[in-house]
N, CA, C and O atoms as a Tinker XYZ file with bonds, in Angstrom:
   496  protein
     1  N    170.594000   98.495000  139.285000    73     2
     2  CA   170.117000   97.152000  139.750000    64     1     3
     3  C    168.802000   96.833000  138.899000    63     2     4     5
     4  O    167.866000   97.625000  138.793000    81     3
     5  N    168.852000   95.567000  138.304000    73     3     6
     6  CA   167.591000   95.169000  137.482000    64     5     7
     7  C    166.764000   94.328000  138.354000    63     6     8     9
     8  O    167.032000   94.108000  139.535000    81     7
     9  N    165.718000   93.853000  137.704000    73     7    10
    10  CA   164.602000   93.228000  138.376000    64     9    11
    11  C    165.046000   91.913000  139.074000    63    10    12    13
    12  O    164.592000   91.609000  140.177000    81    11
    13  N    165.860000   91.210000  138.468000    73    11    14
    14  CA   166.454000   89.892000  139.067000    64    13    15
    15  C    167.228000   90.340000  140.256000    63    14    16    17
    16  O    166.976000   89.815000  141.341000    81    15
    17  N    168.131000   91.245000  140.164000    73    15    18
    18  CA   168.956000   91.598000  141.281000    64    17    19
    19  C    168.234000   92.145000  142.400000    63    18    20    21
    20  O    168.657000   91.922000  143.534000    81    19
    21  N    167.098000   92.900000  142.205000    73    19    22
    22  CA   166.204000   93.474000  143.262000    64    21    23
    23  C    165.467000   92.235000  143.809000    63    22    24    25
    24  O    165.281000   92.185000  145.025000    81    23
    25  N    165.021000   91.210000  143.007000    73    23    26
    26  CA   164.303000   90.144000  143.496000    64    25    27
    27  C    165.163000   89.355000  144.514000    63    26    28    29
    28  O    164.729000   88.978000  145.603000    81    27
    29  N    166.477000   89.130000  144.043000    73    27    30
    30  CA   167.395000   88.461000  144.977000    64    29    31
    31  C    167.456000   89.173000  146.249000    63    30    32    33
    32  O    167.380000   88.524000  147.292000    81    31
    33  N    167.588000   90.457000  146.267000    73    31    34
    34  CA   167.784000   91.258000  147.477000    64    33    35
    35  C    166.540000   91.113000  148.478000    63    34    36    37
    36  O    166.645000   90.994000  149.699000    81    35
    37  N    165.299000   91.145000  147.720000    73    35    38
    38  CA   164.154000   90.929000  148.541000    64    37    39
    39  C    163.920000   89.446000  149.098000    63    38    40    41
    40  O    163.119000   89.170000  149.991000    81    39
    41  N    164.685000   88.603000  148.480000    73    39    42
    42  CA   164.548000   87.132000  149.003000    64    41    43
    43  C    165.754000   86.906000  149.937000    63    42    44    45
    44  O    165.927000   85.782000  150.410000    81    43
    45  N    166.572000   87.890000  150.219000    73    43    46
    46  CA   167.613000   87.710000  151.272000    64    45    47
    47  C    169.061000   87.195000  150.694000    63    46    48    49
    48  O    169.922000   86.689000  151.414000    81    47
    49  N    169.195000   87.404000  149.278000    73    47    50
    50  CA   170.514000   86.934000  148.844000    64    49    51
    51  C    171.629000   87.669000  149.406000    63    50    52    53
    52  O    171.647000   88.898000  149.344000    81    51
    53  N    172.697000   86.909000  150.031000    73    51    54
    54  CA   173.731000   87.538000  150.751000    64    53    55
    55  C    174.511000   88.574000  150.017000    63    54    56    57
    56  O    174.843000   89.638000  150.541000    81    55
    57  N    174.809000   88.223000  148.736000    73    55    58
    58  CA   175.561000   89.123000  147.900000    64    57    59
    59  C    174.898000   90.643000  147.608000    63    58    60    61
    60  O    175.478000   91.729000  147.640000    81    59
    61  N    173.599000   90.376000  147.338000    73    59    62
    62  CA   172.897000   91.579000  147.106000    64    61    63
    63  C    172.657000   92.249000  148.527000    63    62    64    65
    64  O    172.695000   93.475000  148.632000    81    63
    65  N    172.445000   91.542000  149.466000    73    63    66
    66  CA   172.192000   92.291000  150.804000    64    65    67
    67  C    173.519000   93.037000  151.274000    63    66    68    69
    68  O    173.487000   94.091000  151.908000    81    67
    69  N    174.597000   92.434000  150.929000    73    67    70
    70  CA   175.878000   93.182000  151.125000    64    69    71
    71  C    175.952000   94.498000  150.501000    63    70    72    73
    72  O    176.420000   95.430000  151.155000    81    71
    73  N    175.533000   94.678000  149.282000    73    71    74
    74  CA   175.491000   95.917000  148.656000    64    73    75
    75  C    174.447000   96.871000  149.387000    63    74    76    77
    76  O    174.736000   98.060000  149.519000    81    75
    77  N    173.361000   96.421000  149.817000    73    75    78
    78  CA   172.426000   97.224000  150.604000    64    77    79
    79  C    172.921000   97.663000  151.917000    63    78    80    81
    80  O    172.567000   98.752000  152.367000    81    79
    81  N    173.833000   96.773000  152.652000    73    79    82
    82  CA   174.525000   97.164000  153.767000    64    81    83
    83  C    175.400000   98.246000  153.547000    63    82    84    85
    84  O    175.408000   99.178000  154.350000    81    83
    85  N    176.219000   98.242000  152.453000    73    83    86
    86  CA   177.089000   99.397000  152.123000    64    85    87
    87  C    176.384000  100.605000  151.855000    63    86    88    89
    88  O    176.812000  101.683000  152.268000    81    87
    89  N    175.258000  100.496000  151.146000    73    87    90
    90  CA   174.393000  101.823000  150.957000    64    89    91
    91  C    173.843000  102.310000  152.259000    63    90    92    93
    92  O    173.675000  103.522000  152.400000    81    91
    93  N    173.530000  101.428000  153.284000    73    91    94
    94  CA   173.036000  101.936000  154.443000    64    93    95
    95  C    174.201000  102.684000  155.259000    63    94    96    97
    96  O    173.943000  103.601000  156.039000    81    95
    97  N    175.439000  102.241000  155.027000    73    95    98
    98  CA   176.545000  102.945000  155.681000    64    97    99
    99  C    177.019000  104.173000  154.885000    63    98   100   101
   100  O    177.902000  104.883000  155.366000    81    99
   101  N    176.499000  104.442000  153.747000    73    99   102
   102  CA   176.757000  105.482000  153.017000    64   101   103
   103  C    178.114000  105.243000  152.035000    63   102   104   105
   104  O    178.700000  106.196000  151.521000    81   103
   105  N    178.494000  103.964000  151.864000    73   103   106
   106  CA   179.687000  103.554000  151.165000    64   105   107
   107  C    179.287000  103.310000  149.684000    63   106   108   109
   108  O    180.196000  103.206000  148.860000    81   107
   109  N    178.121000  103.221000  149.326000    73   107   110
   110  CA   177.747000  102.967000  148.079000    64   109   111
   111  C    176.212000  103.416000  147.824000    63   110   112   113
   112  O    175.492000  103.624000  148.800000    81   111
   113  N    175.753000  103.554000  146.610000    73   111   114
   114  CA   174.389000  103.921000  146.294000    64   113   115
   115  C    173.883000  102.719000  145.474000    63   114   116   117
   116  O    174.511000  102.224000  144.538000    81   115
   117  N    172.679000  102.301000  145.922000    73   115   118
   118  CA   171.936000  101.283000  145.147000    64   117   119
   119  C    170.880000  101.890000  144.516000    63   118   120   121
   120  O    169.984000  102.426000  145.169000    81   119
   121  N    170.888000  101.860000  143.051000    73   119   122
   122  CA   169.942000  102.754000  142.329000    64   121   123
   123  C    169.192000  101.921000  141.427000    63   122   124   125
   124  O    169.734000  100.922000  140.953000    81   123
   125  N    167.903000  102.247000  141.111000    73   123   126
   126  CA   167.094000  101.536000  140.125000    64   125   127
   127  C    166.018000  102.490000  139.625000    63   126   128   129
   128  O    165.982000  103.658000  140.011000    81   127
   129  N    165.190000  102.008000  138.808000    73   127   130
   130  CA   164.126000  102.694000  138.248000    64   129   131
   131  C    162.723000  102.363000  138.788000    63   130   132   133
   132  O    162.574000  101.234000  139.254000    81   131
   133  N    161.755000  103.145000  138.783000    73   131   134
   134  CA   160.417000  102.880000  139.421000    64   133   135
   135  C    159.863000  101.603000  138.627000    63   134   136   137
   136  O    159.121000  100.821000  139.222000    81   135
   137  N    160.160000  101.420000  137.500000    73   135   138
   138  CA   159.533000  100.306000  136.584000    64   137   139
   139  C    160.061000   99.043000  137.094000    63   138   140   141
   140  O    159.371000   98.023000  137.065000    81   139
   141  N    161.449000   99.062000  137.640000    73   139   142
   142  CA   162.079000   97.870000  138.200000    64   141   143
   143  C    161.342000   97.337000  139.455000    63   142   144   145
   144  O    161.193000   96.139000  139.693000    81   143
   145  N    160.888000   98.372000  140.248000    73   143   146
   146  CA   160.208000   98.112000  141.490000    64   145   147
   147  C    158.879000   97.348000  141.152000    63   146   148   149
   148  O    158.538000   96.401000  141.861000    81   147
   149  N    158.150000   97.733000  140.114000    73   147   150
   150  CA   156.884000   97.124000  139.682000    64   149   151
   151  C    157.238000   95.645000  139.218000    63   150   152   153
   152  O    156.568000   94.685000  139.598000    81   151
   153  N    158.225000   95.533000  138.456000    73   151   154
   154  CA   158.621000   94.294000  137.782000    64   153   155
   155  C    159.084000   93.372000  138.812000    63   154   156   157
   156  O    158.744000   92.198000  138.666000    81   155
   157  N    159.786000   93.673000  139.815000    73   155   158
   158  CA   160.432000   92.852000  140.788000    64   157   159
   159  C    159.446000   92.231000  141.769000    63   158   160   161
   160  O    159.642000   91.090000  142.187000    81   159
   161  N    158.442000   92.917000  142.129000    73   159   162
   162  CA   157.608000   92.560000  143.206000    64   161   163
   163  C    156.849000   91.321000  142.757000    63   162   164   165
   164  O    156.306000   91.331000  141.652000    81   163
   165  N    156.783000   90.314000  143.503000    73   163   166
   166  CA   156.093000   88.982000  143.042000    64   165   167
   167  C    154.997000   88.608000  143.930000    63   166   168   169
   168  O    154.353000   87.595000  143.658000    81   167
   169  N    154.703000   89.317000  144.978000    73   167   170
   170  CA   153.603000   88.967000  145.970000    64   169   171
   171  C    154.057000   88.015000  147.066000    63   170   172   173
   172  O    153.370000   87.833000  148.071000    81   171
   173  N    155.171000   87.436000  146.869000    73   171   174
   174  CA   155.593000   86.449000  148.065000    64   173   175
   175  C    156.479000   87.167000  149.049000    63   174   176   177
   176  O    156.760000   86.597000  150.103000    81   175
   177  N    156.916000   88.304000  148.804000    73   175   178
   178  CA   157.741000   89.031000  149.816000    64   177   179
   179  C    156.699000   89.788000  150.626000    63   178   180   181
   180  O    155.710000   90.342000  150.147000    81   179
   181  N    157.054000   89.743000  151.970000    73   179   182
   182  CA   156.182000   90.567000  152.880000    64   181   183
   183  C    156.360000   92.011000  152.711000    63   182   184   185
   184  O    157.417000   92.465000  152.274000    81   183
   185  N    155.333000   92.777000  153.051000    73   183   186
   186  CA   155.382000   94.195000  153.009000    64   185   187
   187  C    156.626000   94.769000  153.867000    63   186   188   189
   188  O    157.294000   95.740000  153.512000    81   187
   189  N    156.825000   94.069000  154.978000    73   187   190
   190  CA   157.959000   94.649000  155.874000    64   189   191
   191  C    159.228000   94.382000  155.140000    63   190   192   193
   192  O    160.064000   95.283000  155.092000    81   191
   193  N    159.455000   93.254000  154.571000    73   191   194
   194  CA   160.685000   92.938000  153.819000    64   193   195
   195  C    160.804000   93.900000  152.663000    63   194   196   197
   196  O    161.863000   94.506000  152.495000    81   195
   197  N    159.695000   94.086000  151.794000    73   195   198
   198  CA   159.745000   94.953000  150.715000    64   197   199
   199  C    160.155000   96.383000  151.170000    63   198   200   201
   200  O    161.035000   97.001000  150.570000    81   199
   201  N    159.499000   96.894000  152.241000    73   199   202
   202  CA   159.781000   98.211000  152.747000    64   201   203
   203  C    161.232000   98.408000  153.219000    63   202   204   205
   204  O    161.814000   99.487000  153.104000    81   203
   205  N    161.792000   97.287000  153.768000    73   203   206
   206  CA   163.205000   97.369000  154.085000    64   205   207
   207  C    164.058000   97.585000  152.865000    63   206   208   209
   208  O    164.852000   98.524000  152.804000    81   207
   209  N    163.879000   96.636000  151.804000    73   207   210
   210  CA   164.552000   96.732000  150.605000    64   209   211
   211  C    164.424000   98.152000  150.029000    63   210   212   213
   212  O    165.453000   98.710000  149.647000    81   211
   213  N    163.317000   98.738000  149.942000    73   211   214
   214  CA   163.041000   99.964000  149.322000    64   213   215
   215  C    163.756000  101.188000  150.134000    63   214   216   217
   216  O    164.139000  102.226000  149.594000    81   215
   217  N    163.859000  100.911000  151.412000    73   215   218
   218  CA   164.527000  102.069000  152.249000    64   217   219
   219  C    165.943000  102.086000  151.923000    63   218   220   221
   220  O    166.589000  103.064000  152.297000    81   219
   221  N    166.545000  101.124000  151.263000    73   219   222
   222  CA   168.033000  101.164000  150.924000    64   221   223
   223  C    168.251000  101.534000  149.395000    63   222   224   225
   224  O    169.370000  101.634000  148.893000    81   223
   225  N    167.071000  101.722000  148.719000    73   223   226
   226  CA   167.411000  102.014000  147.306000    64   225   227
   227  C    167.151000  103.592000  146.985000    63   226   228   229
   228  O    166.489000  104.318000  147.725000    81   227
   229  N    167.697000  103.965000  145.914000    73   227   230
   230  CA   167.576000  105.232000  145.377000    64   229   231
   231  C    166.738000  104.895000  144.224000    63   230   232   233
   232  O    167.173000  104.091000  143.400000    81   231
   233  N    165.508000  105.458000  144.070000    73   231   234
   234  CA   164.700000  105.254000  142.888000    64   233   235
   235  C    164.638000  106.547000  142.080000    63   234   236   237
   236  O    164.198000  107.595000  142.554000    81   235
   237  N    165.146000  106.408000  140.711000    73   235   238
   238  CA   165.455000  107.621000  139.890000    64   237   239
   239  C    164.183000  107.840000  139.207000    63   238   240   241
   240  O    163.531000  106.898000  138.755000    81   239
   241  N    163.796000  109.113000  139.116000    73   239   242
   242  CA   162.592000  109.619000  138.452000    64   241   243
   243  C    162.920000  109.376000  136.956000    63   242   244   245
   244  O    164.068000  109.555000  136.550000    81   243
   245  N    161.963000  108.986000  136.166000    73   243   246
   246  CA   162.016000  108.628000  134.750000    64   245   247
   247  C    160.997000  109.559000  134.194000    63   246   248   249
   248  O    159.865000  109.653000  134.669000    81   247
   249  N    161.417000  110.233000  133.193000    73   247   250
   250  CA   160.468000  111.186000  132.321000    64   249   251
   251  C    160.718000  110.986000  130.972000    63   250   252   253
   252  O    161.295000  110.000000  130.513000    81   251
   253  N    160.225000  112.048000  130.253000    73   251   254
   254  CA   160.312000  112.064000  128.714000    64   253   255
   255  C    161.731000  111.976000  128.236000    63   254   256   257
   256  O    162.105000  111.226000  127.333000    81   255
   257  N    162.526000  112.841000  128.944000    73   255   258
   258  CA   163.949000  112.890000  128.334000    64   257   259
   259  C    164.670000  111.633000  128.451000    63   258   260   261
   260  O    165.345000  111.192000  127.521000    81   259
   261  N    164.533000  110.990000  129.680000    73   259   262
   262  CA   165.016000  109.587000  129.976000    64   261   263
   263  C    164.457000  108.530000  128.820000    63   262   264   265
   264  O    165.186000  107.723000  128.244000    81   263
   265  N    163.244000  108.658000  128.620000    73   263   266
   266  CA   162.566000  107.847000  127.627000    64   265   267
   267  C    163.241000  107.986000  126.163000    63   266   268   269
   268  O    163.532000  107.020000  125.459000    81   267
   269  N    163.415000  109.144000  125.868000    73   267   270
   270  CA   164.139000  109.406000  124.635000    64   269   271
   271  C    165.481000  108.885000  124.595000    63   270   272   273
   272  O    165.827000  108.200000  123.633000    81   271
   273  N    166.346000  109.162000  125.629000    73   271   274
   274  CA   167.650000  108.647000  125.836000    64   273   275
   275  C    167.505000  107.098000  125.653000    63   274   276   277
   276  O    168.256000  106.551000  124.845000    81   275
   277  N    166.704000  106.450000  126.262000    73   275   278
   278  CA   166.558000  104.970000  126.136000    64   277   279
   279  C    166.226000  104.607000  124.777000    63   278   280   281
   280  O    166.842000  103.675000  124.262000    81   279
   281  N    165.338000  105.219000  124.134000    73   279   282
   282  CA   164.927000  104.909000  122.639000    64   281   283
   283  C    166.293000  105.042000  121.885000    63   282   284   285
   284  O    166.687000  104.106000  121.189000    81   283
   285  N    166.961000  106.104000  122.006000    73   283   286
   286  CA   168.082000  106.261000  121.211000    64   285   287
   287  C    169.198000  105.273000  121.417000    63   286   288   289
   288  O    169.907000  104.893000  120.485000    81   287
   289  N    169.346000  104.834000  122.760000    73   287   290
   290  CA   170.337000  103.750000  123.080000    64   289   291
   291  C    169.988000  102.356000  122.309000    63   290   292   293
   292  O    170.837000  101.622000  121.804000    81   291
   293  N    168.666000  102.141000  122.310000    73   291   294
   294  CA   168.216000  100.928000  121.654000    64   293   295
   295  C    168.384000  101.040000  120.170000    63   294   296   297
   296  O    168.719000  100.048000  119.523000    81   295
   297  N    168.168000  102.203000  119.595000    73   295   298
   298  CA   168.326000  102.446000  118.092000    64   297   299
   299  C    169.702000  102.276000  117.770000    63   298   300   301
   300  O    170.034000  101.612000  116.788000    81   299
   301  N    170.597000  102.870000  118.586000    73   299   302
   302  CA   172.119000  102.739000  118.280000    64   301   303
   303  C    172.546000  101.298000  118.341000    63   302   304   305
   304  O    173.397000  100.907000  117.543000    81   303
   305  N    172.003000  100.448000  119.260000    73   303   306
   306  CA   172.392000   99.179000  119.451000    64   305   307
   307  C    171.644000   98.254000  118.507000    63   306   308   309
   308  O    171.870000   97.045000  118.536000    81   307
   309  N    170.758000   98.786000  117.670000    73   307   310
   310  CA   169.890000   98.059000  116.837000    64   309   311
   311  C    169.003000   97.012000  117.484000    63   310   312   313
   312  O    168.859000   95.867000  117.056000    81   311
   313  N    168.426000   97.526000  118.557000    73   311   314
   314  CA   167.310000   96.730000  119.471000    64   313   315
   315  C    166.096000   97.452000  119.448000    63   314   316   317
   316  O    166.004000   98.663000  119.251000    81   315
   317  N    165.077000   96.588000  119.675000    73   315   318
   318  CA   163.869000   97.326000  120.006000    64   317   319
   319  C    162.885000   96.355000  120.654000    63   318   320   321
   320  O    163.032000   95.133000  120.677000    81   319
   321  N    161.855000   97.045000  121.182000    73   319   322
   322  CA   160.749000   96.212000  121.761000    64   321   323
   323  C    160.862000   96.146000  123.296000    63   322   324   325
   324  O    161.775000   96.604000  123.982000    81   323
   325  N    159.714000   95.461000  123.722000    73   323   326
   326  CA   159.678000   95.372000  125.290000    64   325   327
   327  C    160.723000   94.484000  125.935000    63   326   328   329
   328  O    161.053000   94.613000  127.114000    81   327
   329  N    161.223000   93.592000  125.127000    73   327   330
   330  CA   162.470000   92.725000  125.721000    64   329   331
   331  C    163.638000   93.476000  126.158000    63   330   332   333
   332  O    164.361000   93.097000  127.079000    81   331
   333  N    163.829000   94.629000  125.437000    73   331   334
   334  CA   164.951000   95.531000  125.777000    64   333   335
   335  C    164.664000   96.791000  126.487000    63   334   336   337
   336  O    165.595000   97.462000  126.932000    81   335
   337  N    163.345000   97.183000  126.633000    73   335   338
   338  CA   162.873000   98.456000  127.193000    64   337   339
   339  C    163.587000   98.644000  128.653000    63   338   340   341
   340  O    164.304000   99.623000  128.857000    81   339
   341  N    163.385000   97.798000  129.511000    73   339   342
   342  CA   163.699000   98.089000  130.829000    64   341   343
   343  C    165.203000   98.074000  130.926000    63   342   344   345
   344  O    165.751000   98.796000  131.759000    81   343
   345  N    165.898000   97.303000  130.132000    73   343   346
   346  CA   167.401000   97.416000  130.100000    64   345   347
   347  C    167.851000   98.664000  129.604000    63   346   348   349
   348  O    168.911000   99.151000  129.999000    81   347
   349  N    167.042000   99.279000  128.673000    73   347   350
   350  CA   167.531000  100.614000  128.131000    64   349   351
   351  C    167.401000  101.707000  129.176000    63   350   352   353
   352  O    168.287000  102.542000  129.361000    81   351
   353  N    166.241000  101.667000  129.861000    73   351   354
   354  CA   166.091000  102.617000  130.997000    64   353   355
   355  C    167.091000  102.453000  131.998000    63   354   356   357
   356  O    167.599000  103.467000  132.477000    81   355
   357  N    167.472000  101.254000  132.408000    73   355   358
   358  CA   168.440000  100.957000  133.388000    64   357   359
   359  C    169.910000  101.431000  132.859000    63   358   360   361
   360  O    170.772000  101.824000  133.644000    81   359
   361  N    170.077000  101.367000  131.674000    73   359   362
   362  CA   171.316000  101.853000  131.048000    64   361   363
   363  C    171.428000  103.436000  131.103000    63   362   364   365
   364  O    172.500000  103.985000  131.357000    81   363
   365  N    170.235000  104.148000  130.845000    73   363   366
   366  CA   170.258000  105.524000  131.051000    64   365   367
   367  C    170.464000  105.897000  132.401000    63   366   368   369
   368  O    171.186000  106.856000  132.673000    81   367
   369  N    169.887000  105.215000  133.285000    73   367   370
   370  CA   170.146000  105.570000  134.884000    64   369   371
   371  C    171.639000  105.287000  135.108000    63   370   372   373
   372  O    172.212000  106.201000  135.701000    81   371
   373  N    172.362000  104.289000  134.789000    73   371   374
   374  CA   173.647000  103.868000  134.947000    64   373   375
   375  C    174.589000  104.961000  134.384000    63   374   376   377
   376  O    175.586000  105.369000  134.981000    81   375
   377  N    174.155000  105.404000  133.137000    73   375   378
   378  CA   174.953000  106.598000  132.591000    64   377   379
   379  C    174.936000  107.815000  133.301000    63   378   380   381
   380  O    175.879000  108.600000  133.198000    81   379
   381  N    173.895000  108.067000  134.057000    73   379   382
   382  CA   173.687000  109.361000  134.869000    64   381   383
   383  C    174.409000  109.358000  136.166000    63   382   384   385
   384  O    174.555000  110.420000  136.771000    81   383
   385  N    174.859000  108.266000  136.626000    73   383   386
   386  CA   175.544000  108.122000  137.928000    64   385   387
   387  C    177.015000  108.579000  137.907000    63   386   388   389
   388  O    177.660000  108.485000  136.862000    81   387
   389  N    177.514000  109.031000  138.937000    73   387   390
   390  CA   178.851000  109.519000  139.189000    64   389   391
   391  C    179.698000  108.451000  139.595000    63   390   392   393
   392  O    179.199000  107.464000  140.136000    81   391
   393  N    181.103000  108.547000  139.368000    73   391   394
   394  CA   182.030000  107.605000  139.882000    64   393   395
   395  C    181.912000  106.121000  139.261000    63   394   396   397
   396  O    181.364000  105.855000  138.191000    81   395
   397  N    182.445000  105.334000  140.015000    73   395   398
   398  CA   182.481000  103.873000  139.563000    64   397   399
   399  C    181.163000  103.370000  139.644000    63   398   400   401
   400  O    180.546000  103.385000  140.709000    81   399
   401  N    180.606000  102.850000  138.417000    73   399   402
   402  CA   179.234000  102.356000  138.361000    64   401   403
   403  C    179.236000  100.922000  138.009000    63   402   404   405
   404  O    179.867000  100.512000  137.035000    81   403
   405  N    178.496000  100.092000  138.837000    73   403   406
   406  CA   178.363000   98.710000  138.475000    64   405   407
   407  C    176.859000   98.367000  138.418000    63   406   408   409
   408  O    176.117000   98.610000  139.369000    81   407
   409  N    176.412000   97.770000  137.220000    73   407   410
   410  CA   175.108000   97.285000  137.222000    64   409   411
   411  C    174.959000   95.842000  137.317000    63   410   412   413
   412  O    175.577000   95.117000  136.537000    81   411
   413  N    174.134000   95.333000  138.271000    73   411   414
   414  CA   173.771000   94.062000  138.546000    64   413   415
   415  C    172.498000   93.644000  137.741000    63   414   416   417
   416  O    171.403000   94.202000  137.818000    81   415
   417  N    172.809000   92.596000  136.975000    73   415   418
   418  CA   171.683000   92.271000  135.945000    64   417   419
   419  C    171.748000   90.709000  135.679000    63   418   420   421
   420  O    172.770000   90.040000  135.831000    81   419
   421  N    170.532000   90.221000  135.266000    73   419   422
   422  CA   170.623000   88.800000  134.695000    64   421   423
   423  C    170.812000   88.910000  133.157000    63   422   424   425
   424  O    170.950000   87.866000  132.520000    81   423
   425  N    170.825000   90.054000  132.552000    73   423   426
   426  CA   170.900000   90.340000  131.195000    64   425   427
   427  C    172.184000   90.970000  130.779000    63   426   428   429
   428  O    172.218000   92.031000  130.155000    81   427
   429  N    173.232000   90.302000  131.136000    73   427   430
   430  CA   174.606000   90.905000  130.892000    64   429   431
   431  C    174.759000   91.282000  129.360000    63   430   432   433
   432  O    175.098000   92.421000  129.040000    81   431
   433  N    174.523000   90.384000  128.506000    73   431   434
   434  CA   174.784000   90.594000  127.068000    64   433   435
   435  C    174.005000   91.920000  126.604000    63   434   436   437
   436  O    174.537000   92.794000  125.919000    81   435
   437  N    172.695000   91.961000  127.055000    73   435   438
   438  CA   171.875000   93.082000  126.634000    64   437   439
   439  C    172.365000   94.354000  127.059000    63   438   440   441
   440  O    172.409000   95.338000  126.321000    81   439
   441  N    172.778000   94.330000  128.395000    73   439   442
   442  CA   173.131000   95.632000  128.996000    64   441   443
   443  C    174.506000   96.184000  128.581000    63   442   444   445
   444  O    174.780000   97.384000  128.574000    81   443
   445  N    175.385000   95.140000  128.217000    73   443   446
   446  CA   176.729000   95.676000  127.661000    64   445   447
   447  C    176.592000   96.269000  126.421000    63   446   448   449
   448  O    177.453000   97.043000  126.002000    81   447
   449  N    175.489000   95.958000  125.720000    73   447   450
   450  CA   175.313000   96.717000  124.332000    64   449   451
   451  C    174.922000   98.097000  124.389000    63   450   452   453
   452  O    175.029000   98.870000  123.437000    81   451
   453  N    174.403000   98.437000  125.679000    73   451   454
   454  CA   173.679000   99.801000  125.881000    64   453   455
   455  C    174.591000  100.718000  126.873000    63   454   456   457
   456  O    174.269000  101.905000  126.920000    81   455
   457  N    175.603000  100.334000  127.607000    73   455   458
   458  CA   176.477000  101.107000  128.281000    64   457   459
   459  C    177.897000  101.138000  127.814000    63   458   460   461
   460  O    178.389000  100.238000  127.134000    81   459
   461  N    178.559000  102.244000  128.218000    73   459   462
   462  CA   180.056000  102.292000  127.768000    64   461   463
   463  C    180.829000  101.319000  128.594000    63   462   464   465
   464  O    180.325000  100.750000  129.562000    81   463
   465  N    182.175000  101.119000  128.163000    73   463   466
   466  CA   182.979000  100.189000  128.796000    64   465   467
   467  C    183.395000  100.633000  130.097000    63   466   468   469
   468  O    183.999000   99.819000  130.796000    81   467
   469  N    183.157000  101.877000  130.573000    73   467   470
   470  CA   183.521000  102.340000  131.824000    64   469   471
   471  C    182.453000  101.773000  132.923000    63   470   472   473
   472  O    182.719000  101.758000  134.125000    81   471
   473  N    181.318000  101.348000  132.426000    73   471   474
   474  CA   180.339000  100.834000  133.479000    64   473   475
   475  C    180.547000   99.404000  133.455000    63   474   476   477
   476  O    180.585000   98.799000  132.383000    81   475
   477  N    180.689000   98.802000  134.616000    73   475   478
   478  CA   180.926000   97.463000  134.923000    64   477   479
   479  C    179.438000   96.854000  135.041000    63   478   480   481
   480  O    178.555000   97.313000  135.766000    81   479
   481  N    179.318000   95.639000  134.122000    73   479   482
   482  CA   178.029000   94.908000  134.177000    64   481   483
   483  C    178.396000   93.569000  134.780000    63   482   484   485
   484  O    179.292000   92.856000  134.328000    81   483
   485  N    177.523000   93.224000  136.001000    73   483   486
   486  CA   177.853000   91.928000  136.563000    64   485   487
   487  C    176.606000   91.007000  136.480000    63   486   488   489
   488  O    175.461000   91.455000  136.547000    81   487
   489  N    176.863000   89.859000  136.350000    73   487   490
   490  CA   175.753000   88.910000  136.211000    64   489   491
   491  C    175.258000   88.482000  137.697000    63   490   492   493
   492  O    176.073000   88.208000  138.577000    81   491
   493  N    173.900000   88.449000  137.897000    73   491   494
   494  CA   173.395000   87.934000  139.171000    64   493   495
   495  C    172.836000   86.598000  139.018000    63   494   496
   496  O    172.364000   86.011000  139.991000    81   495
C-alpha cells in the first residue's frame, strides 16, 4: 500500500477500509513500509483514527539489504532519484510477500516497472 492508498484509508475511503476489514478478520494482510507511514500522515487525521489504521497494518522493517534491492530494481528499470525511491521500496516489500499480492498505488506506471507480472498493481 502506497502513501495515497494509506491516506485514503485514513480518510475513511470505503474501498480501502474494506481491505482493512479483511485484514482484521485474518483474510488478507495489508502491508506497507515505515517510510509510507511518514509520507501519508498529513496532520488532519486524528490520533485515534491514525492509530486505528496502524492497528490493521503490517509495517515491514526496512534495512540495508532492502535498500540495496530497491536500488537494483531502480537501476534495472533505468530509474533513479527520490521520485521513484518510495515505489522501489514498496516493490521490494511486495516481492517479499507470499501468495497473491496486490499493490494499491497512485503510481501504477512506475510500480509496474518494478514488480513482476505476478504482482497485481491497482490504481487508487
